[in-house]
TITORLO-932223 format. One record per atom (N, C-alpha, C): y, z, x. Coordinates in pm, whole numbers, padded with zeros to 5 digits, always signed. Layout:
% residues N
YZX/...
% end
This chain:
% residues 250
-00120+00000+00085/+00000+00000+00000/+00124+00000+00088/+00217-00090+00058/+00343-00098+00133/+00455-00051+00041/+00546+00034+00095/+00649+00092+00010/+00785+00091+00079/+00890+00065+00000/+01029+00073+00046/+01108+00152-00056/+01192+00244-00007/+01276+00323-00097/+01423+00306-00058/+01507+00282-00158/+01652+00277-00136/+01715+00384-00224/+01837+00425-00190/+01901+00531-00268/+02051+00507-00280/+02112+00578-00374/+02256+00570-00395/+02303+00704-00451/+02427+00741-00421/+02484+00862-00477/+02483+00854-00629/+02457+00966-00697/+02446+00965-00842/+02574+00918-00910/+02688+00927-00840/+02815+00878-00896/+02810+00728-00917/+02725+00660-00842/+02709+00515-00856/+02571+00478-00911/+02515+00567-00990/+02381+00544-01046/+02374+00415-01127/+02486+00375-01189/+02487+00253-01268/+02454+00130-01186/+02477+00136-01056/+02442+00022-00970/+02294-00012-00986/+02211+00090-00987/+02066+00067-01000/+02025+00046-01145/+02080+00123-01235/+02043+00110-01376/+02080-00027-01432/+02194-00081-01389/+02245-00207-01445/+02157-00327-01414/+02085-00320-01302/+02004-00436-01263/+01855-00403-01259/+01818-00294-01326/+01678-00252-01326/+01587-00357-01388/+01636-00424-01496/+01553-00526-01560/+01537-00649-01471/+01640-00677-01389/+01634-00793-01299/+01525-00775-01195/+01523-00659-01130/+01420-00637-01029/+01282-00632-01092/+01273-00582-01215/+01144-00579-01283/+01084-00717-01299/+01168-00814-01338/+01120-00951-01353/+01082-01013-01219/+01160-00984-01114/+01132-01041-00983/+01003-00985-00924/+00976-00856-00949/+00858-00793-00891/+00729-00841-00957/+00737-00885-01082/+00617-00935-01150/+00555-01051-01074/+00641-01135-01015/+00592-01254-00945/+00515-01222-00817/+00539-01102-00761/+00467-01067-00637/+00377-00945-00658/+00344-00917-00783/+00253-00808-00819/+00297-00678-00751/+00423-00643-00772/+00479-00520-00715/+00537-00436-00829/+00566-00310-00799/+00620-00220-00901/+00739-00145-00843/+00818-00085-00932/+00931-00002-00888/+00940+00121-00977/+01005+00225-00926/+01022+00349-01003/+01150+00418-00958/+01222+00475-01056/+01346+00547-01028/+01319+00698-01031/+01386+00772-00944/+01375+00918-00944/+01507+00977-00893/+01532+01103-00929/+01655+01171-00888/+01620+01295-00808/+01693+01314-00697/+01677+01434-00616/+01815+01476-00568/+01859+01594-00613/+01992+01640-00575/+02099+01546-00632/+02187+01498-00544/+02295+01409-00586/+02259+01262-00568/+02133+01230-00540/+02100+01091-00513/+01994+01038-00610/+02012+00911-00641/+01915+00838-00724/+01835+00748-00631/+01703+00754-00641/+01614+00677-00554/+01541+00570-00634/+01524+00455-00572/+01442+00349-00630/+01336+00310-00528/+01209+00331-00565/+01098+00301-00476/+01025+00176-00521/+00990+00091-00425/+00918-00033-00452/+00785-00028-00379/+00680-00074-00445/+00550-00072-00382/+00467-00195-00413/+00383-00236-00317/+00294-00352-00336/+00180-00343-00236/+00082-00429-00252/-00025-00441-00154/+00030-00512-00030/-00032-00490+00084/+00016-00548+00210/+00031-00700+00203/-00060-00763+00126/-00056-00909+00117/+00068-00962+00046/+00134-00877-00032/+00254-00920-00105/+00383-00868-00042/+00371-00814+00078/+00485-00750+00145/+00605-00844+00159/+00583-00963+00212/+00694-01057+00235/+00761-01096+00105/+00679-01125+00001/+00736-01164-00129/+00817-01049-00189/+00769-00924-00173/+00841-00812-00230/+00974-00790-00158/+00976-00802-00028/+01101-00787+00047/+01202-00892+00005/+01154-01015-00015/+01242-01123-00061/+01300-01091-00199/+01214-01038-00287/+01259-01002-00422/+01363-00890-00417/+01340-00790-00331/+01434-00678-00318/+01568-00728-00266/+01564-00820-00170/+01689-00873-00115/+01768-00948-00221/+01700-01030-00301/+01767-01102-00409/+01829-01003-00508/+01757-00897-00533/+01803-00791-00624/+01928-00722-00569/+01928-00692-00439/+02043-00624-00378/+02165-00716-00369/+02142-00844-00346/+02253-00940-00346/+02318-00942-00483/+02237-00941-00587/+02289-00940-00724/+02362-00808-00751/+02307-00699-00704/+02368-00569-00725/+02507-00561-00663/+02518-00599-00534/+02648-00591-00467/+02744-00700-00513/+02689-00821-00538/+02775-00934-00574/+02823-00933-00718/+02760-00853-00803/+02799-00848-00944/+02842-00706-00985/+02749-00612-00979/+02776-00477-01031/+02881-00404-00946/+02859-00401-00814/+02954-00331-00727/+03089-00402-00725/+03087-00534-00728/+03212-00610-00730/+03290-00580-00858/+03220-00574-00971/+03285-00542-01099/+03353-00405-01090/+03282-00304-01038/+03338-00169-01026/+03461-00169-00936/+03452-00241-00824/+03562-00244-00728/+03687-00306-00789/+03670-00421-00855/+03784-00490-00915/+03843-00407-01028/+03758-00343-01107/+03808-00262-01218/+03892-00145-01167/+03850-00086-01054/+03927+00026-00997/+04060-00019-00939/+04066-00142-00892/+04183-00189-00820/+04271-00286-00899/+04236-00310-01024/+04316-00401-01105/+04338-00339-01243/+04439-00255-01251/+04472-00189-01377/+04583-00267-01445/+04554-00322-01562/+04650-00403-01637/+04659-00352-01780/+04771-00378-01843/+04789-00334-01982/+04747-00437-02083/+04646-00516-02050/+04597-00619-02142/+04514-00556-02254/+04503-00623-02368/+04407-00579-02470/+04268-00569-02408/+04188-00474-02456/+04059-00446-02394/+03971-00571-02382/+03965-00652-02488/+03879-00771-02486/+03924-00868-02378/+04054-00891-02367/+04106-00983-02266/+04084-00928-02126/+04102-00797-02110/+04084-00734-01979/+03939-00745-01932/+03844-00714-02021/+03703-00721-01984/+03662-00864-01953/+03714-00959-02028/+03683-01099-02004/+03736-01145-01869/+03857-01099-01836/+03916-01131-01706/+03831-01073-01593/+03788-00949-01608/+03705-00886-01505/+03576-00965-01481/+03509-01005-01588/+03385-01080-01573/+03410-01215-01505/+03524-01275-01534/+03557-01404-01473/+03586-01387-01324/+03657-01282-01288/+03687-01257-01147/+03559-01225-01069/+03464-01159-01133/+03336-01130-01068/+03260-01260-01041/+03264-01353-01135/+03193-01480-01118/+03261-01571-01016/+03392-01555-00998/+03470-01641-00908/+03414-01639-00766/+03386-01756-00711/+03341-01774-00572/+03208-01704-00543/+03124-01685-00645/+03001-01608-00626/+02904-01674-00528/+02901-01808-00525/+02804-01875-00438/+02832-01841-00291/+02958-01851-00249/+02993-01820-00110/+02972-01672-00080/+03005-01587-00177/+02987-01443-00156/+02840-01407-00145/+02756-01471-00224/+02612-01443-00216/+02554-01491-00084/+02606-01600-00030/+02561-01647+00102/+02595-01543+00208/+02716-01488+00200/+02757-01386+00296/+02673-01260+00281/+02646-01219+00157/+02563-01101+00133/+02421-01120+00187/+02368-01241+00176/+02235-01269+00230/+02230-01250+00381/+02342-01275+00449/+02348-01254+00594/+02364-01106+00628/+02437-01035+00544/+02468-00894+00573/+02350-00802+00544/+02284-00825+00431/+02183-00730+00383/+02050-00746+00458/+02005-00637+00516/+01873-00630+00580/+01793-00523+00506/+01685-00563+00443/+01606-00470+00363/+01527-00376+00454/+01554-00247+00441/+01487-00147+00523/+01452-00025+00438/+01343+00040+00471/+01306+00163+00401/+01411+00270+00431/+01455+00341+00326/+01554+00446+00345/+01698+00400+00335/+01720+00273+00295/+01857+00221+00283/+01941+00306+00189/+02064+00336+00232/+02161+00402+00145/+02257+00294+00096/+02250+00260-00032/+02327+00147-00083/+02478+00174-00078/+02519+00299-00100/+02660+00332-00089/+02706+00320+00056/+02617+00347+00150/+02650+00329+00292/+02673+00182+00325/+02586+00095+00273/+02604-00049+00293/+02738-00094+00235/+02767-00047+00114/+02893-00085+00049/+03014-00037+00127/+03009+00088+00174/+03124+00147+00242/+03148+00090+00382/+03041+00055+00454/+03057+00023+00595/+03022-00122+00634/+02956-00196+00545/+02915-00331+00584/+02979-00442+00501/+03049-00406+00394/+03105-00509+00307/+03257-00520+00321/+03307-00487+00440/+03451-00490+00463/+03515-00624+00433/+03453-00733+00480/+03509-00867+00459/+03515-00902+00311/+03408-00868+00238/+03406-00898+00095/+03508-00815+00020/+03519-00687+00055/+03615-00602-00015/+03759-00646+00010/+03785-00701+00127/+03918-00757+00154/+03946-00876+00062/+03844-00960+00043/+03857-01075-00048/+03883-01027-00191/+03805-00928-00232/+03819-00878-00370/+03956-00815-00393/+04004-00744-00291/+04137-00682-00303/+04245-00789-00310/+04227-00896-00236/+04322-01007-00240/+04325-01071-00378/+04206-01086-00439/+04198-01139-00576/+04272-01047-00672/+04254-00917-00657/+04322-00820-00744/+04473-00831-00729/+04521-00838-00605/+04665-00846-00580/+04724-00974-00635/+04653-01085-00615/+04700-01214-00664/+04708-01215-00816/+04606-01159-00880/+04605-01151-01026/+04717-01062-01078/+04735-00948-01013/+04840-00855-01054/+04979-00919-01039/+05000-00992-00929/+05129-01055-00905/+05161-01164-01008/+05058-01217-01069/+05078-01319-01173/+05047-01263-01312/+05054-01130-01320/+05016-01062-01444/+05096-01103-01565/+05222-01145-01544/+05307-01181-01658/+05248-01297-01737/+05175-01385-01669/+05118-01501-01737/+04996-01466-01822/+04941-01346-01801/+04819-01307-01871/+04844-01262-02014/+04970-01245-02050/+05002-01196-02184/+05031-01309-02283/+05023-01432-02233/+05034-01550-02319/+04896-01615-02327/+04847-01638-02449/+04711-01689-02466/+04686-01820-02393/+04783-01909-02398/+04763-02041-02337/+04751-02031-02185/+04842-01957-02122/+04836-01945-01976/+04718-01856-01933/+04682-01760-02019/+04564-01676-01992/+04439-01764-01986/+04423-01851-02085/+04308-01940-02089/+04308-02036-01970/+04426-02082-01931/+04437-02174-01817/+04393-02105-01688/+04432-01977-01672/+04392-01904-01552/+04241-01888-01547/+04180-01848-01659/+04035-01832-01661/+03965-01965-01638/+04022-02070-01692/+03964-02203-01671/+03965-02239-01522/+04075-02209-01455/+04085-02235-01311/+03981-02155-01234/+03968-02025-01267/+03873-01940-01197/+03730-01987-01217/+03696-02026-01339/+03560-02070-01369/+03530-02204-01303/+03633-02284-01278/+03612-02413-01211/+03558-02394-01069/+03576-02272-01012/+03526-02242-00878/+03388-02178-00881/+03330-02165-01001/+03197-02107-01017/+03093-02217-01015/+02990-02201-00933/+02884-02301-00927/+02805-02301-01057/+02801-02413-01131/+02734-02416-01262/+02584-02388-01251/+02534-02309-01345/+02390-02287-01353/+02324-02384-01449/+02405-02457-01526/+02352-02550-01625/+02453-02662-01646/+02402-02782-01673/+02491-02896-01692/+02552-02901-01832/+02467-02887-01932/+02514-02901-02070/+02462-02787-02155/+02551-02729-02235/+02515-02616-02320/+02572-02639-02459/+02493-02602-02560/+02538-02616-02698/+02547-02479-02763/+02655-02457-02838/+02675-02331-02911/+02686-02363-03060/+02614-02287-03141/+02618-02306-03287/+02626-02171-03355/+02720-02156-03447/+02730-02031-03523/+02626-02033-03635/+02557-01920-03648/+02449-01913-03746/+02436-01771-03799/+02474-01749-03926/+02462-01618-03991/+02528-01506-03911/+02650-01532-03865/+02726-01431-03793/+02692-01416-03647/+02591-01489-03602/+02552-01487-03460/+02579-01625-03399/+02554-01636-03268/+02578-01762-03199/+02449-01804-03128/+02399-01921-03165/+02278-01974-03101/+02319-02058-02981/+02263-02024-02865/+02294-02094-02740/+02170-02171-02697/+02185-02301-02673/+02071-02384-02630/+02113-02473-02514/+02018-02501-02427/+02044-02589-02313/+01923-02598-02225/+01927-02687-02128/+01813-02711-02039/+01847-02673-01896/+01774-02575-01841/+01784-02541-01700/+01688-02631-01623/+01681-02614-01490/+01595-02700-01410/+01448-02687-01449/+01404-02563-01467/+01261-02540-01492/+01230-02474-01626/+01331-02461-01712/+01308-02394-01839/+01415-02432-01940/+01393-02390-02065/+01489-02414-02172/+01555-02283-02212/+01685-02291-02241/+01757-02178-02298/+01764-02196-02448/+01731-02092-02522/+01739-02097-02667/+01737-01952-02718/+01855-01895-02737/+01862-01755-02776/+01987-01729-02860/+01988-01616-02929/+02101-01576-03013/+02186-01472-02941/+02315-01481-02961/+02411-01384-02907/+02479-01318-03027/+02494-01185-03021/+02538-01110-03139/+02687-01118-03166/+02771-01130-03063/+02915-01128-03087/+02989-01219-02989/+03118-01238-03014/+03197-01334-02937/+03214-01290-02791/+03230-01160-02766/+03247-01112-02629/+03122-01139-02546/+03006-01107-02604/+02880-01131-02534/+02861-01280-02506/+02900-01363-02601/+02890-01508-02582/+02976-01552-02464/+03099-01503-02457/+03188-01542-02348/+03132-01498-02214/+03072-01379-02207/+03015-01333-02080/+02901-01425-02035/+02817-01466-02130/+02709-01559-02097/+02764-01691-02046/+02867-01742-02112/+02924-01871-02074/+02988-01864-01936/+03055-01754-01906/+03116-01738-01774/+03008-01737-01667/+02898-01666-01694/+02789-01660-01597/+02724-01797-01578/+02702-01870-01686/+02635-01999-01678/+02729-02110-01630/+02860-02097-01659/+02963-02193-01618/+02918-02338-01643/+02886-02374-01767/+02833-02509-01795/+02935-02618-01763/+02884-02730-01714/+02971-02844-01687/+03022-02904-01818/+02939-02897-01921/+02975-02951-02051/+02935-02851-02160/+03030-02819-02249/+03002-02727-02359/+03026-02799-02491/+02925-02794-02577/+02932-02859-02707/+02929-02752-02816/+03024-02758-02909/+03022-02672-03027/+02962-02752-03142/+02850-02706-03191/+02783-02776-03301/+02826-02715-03433/+02903-02789-03511/+02953-02737-03637/+03084-02662-03617/+03106-02561-03702/+03234-02489-03703/+03217-02346-03652/+03314-02301-03570/+03321-02162-03527/+03426-02093-03614/+03386-01995-03693/+03478-01932-03788/+03582-01843-03720/+03547-01787-03603/+03639-01704-03527/+03738-01796-03454/+03861-01806-03506/+03959-01900-03452/+03993-01868-03307/+04008-01739-03276/+04039-01700-03138/+03930-01744-03043/+03803-01725-03083/+03690-01768-03000/+03690-01919-02985/+03712-01992-03096/+03713-02138-03090/+03820-02187-02992/+03938-02124-02995/+04046-02162-02903/+04009-02131-02759/+03938-02019-02737/+03896-01985-02601/+03794-02086-02549/+03700-02123-02633/+03597-02219-02591/+03661-02352-02553/+03763-02391-02628/+03832-02517-02599/+03922-02503-02478/+04000-02394-02474/+04099-02377-02368/+04039-02345-02233/+03926-02273-02230/+03866-02231-02104/+03756-02326-02058/+03673-02373-02154/+03557-02455-02117/+03571-02602-02158/+03686-02637-02216/+03709-02774-02262/+03597-02818-02356/+03558-02726-02447/+03446-02753-02538/+03477-02869-02631/+03374-02949-02659/+03383-03060-02755/+03308-03022-02882/+03365-03056-02996/+03304-03020-03124/+03221-03136-03178/+03097-03105-03214/+03008-03203-03276/+03001-03170-03424/+03056-03259-03508/+03057-03236-03653/+02924-03283-03711/+02834-03189-03735/+02699-03223-03782/+02701-03286-03920/+02796-03246-04003/+02803-03301-04139/+02829-03451-04135/+02923-03492-04048/+02954-03635-04037/+02835-03712-03982/+02767-03651-03884/+02651-03719-03825/+02541-03742-03929/+02520-03643-04015/+02417-03658-04119/+02455-03766-04217/+02587-03777-04249/+02633-03879-04342/+02610-04018-04285/+02635-04034-04155/+02617-04164-04092/+02473-04209-04097/+02383-04111-04087/+02240-04147-04094/+02202-04197-04232/
% end
C-alpha cells in the first residue's frame, strides 16, 4: 500500500472540502481512495493505492492540487483583496470571471511549482511558493478596482466580463441553453463526452458558462429572465434560435 498525506490549517479547510468531489472522480481511474481527518488545528487528506497505481495516483493528486490552488485559493485571495460595493450577484459573478481569467497559463505555472510529497502543508505552499501568482492576482485586483466606476453600469460591466472571458481557453466549442420549467437545460459536445444537464438558477448557469467559456452560445427559445438574457448576449454574444419559427418552416 502506498500512501500520501497533505494538510492545511483548519482556517482554510474549505480548500480541501471544495474540491473533494474532484479528487474522488480522479482517484476512481487509478483505483485509489482518499479520506479526510482533523487533528488539532489541521485538516488532513490521506490518499492510498496499491504500489502498481502509484504513478497514476500522484498524477491525479497533482491535477487536484493545481485545481485547488488555481481555483479555490485564487478565489479566496481575490475576494480578500477586491472589496467593491457591487450588488452581491454582480460581485460574485465578477469574482468567478477573474478566477477563470488566464487560467491556462496559471495552471502551467502551477504544474511546474507543485511537487507532490508526503506531508505537504498546502498553506505553506500557498504562502511561500506562489509569490509570482499572487503578484499577478493582486495586479488583477488593483486594475479592476481602478476601473471600478465602469462596473456600476450594466453595459460596461458586461463588456468587461466579455473581455476577461475572451482570455479563457474554451472547454467547449458550441453550447446550447434552453429554459425548461424554471430551470436551464445545458447541452453540448465535449471531445470525449456529451454535456446534458439542468441548472437550477441563473447564477449557477453563469458560473458554468464562465468555466466552460464556449466559443458559440445558442439560446433555444425564450429566456424569461430579461437580466439573464441580456447577460448571455452581452457577455457571450449568444444567438437566439426561435424553435417556433423553425417548426413552422418544417
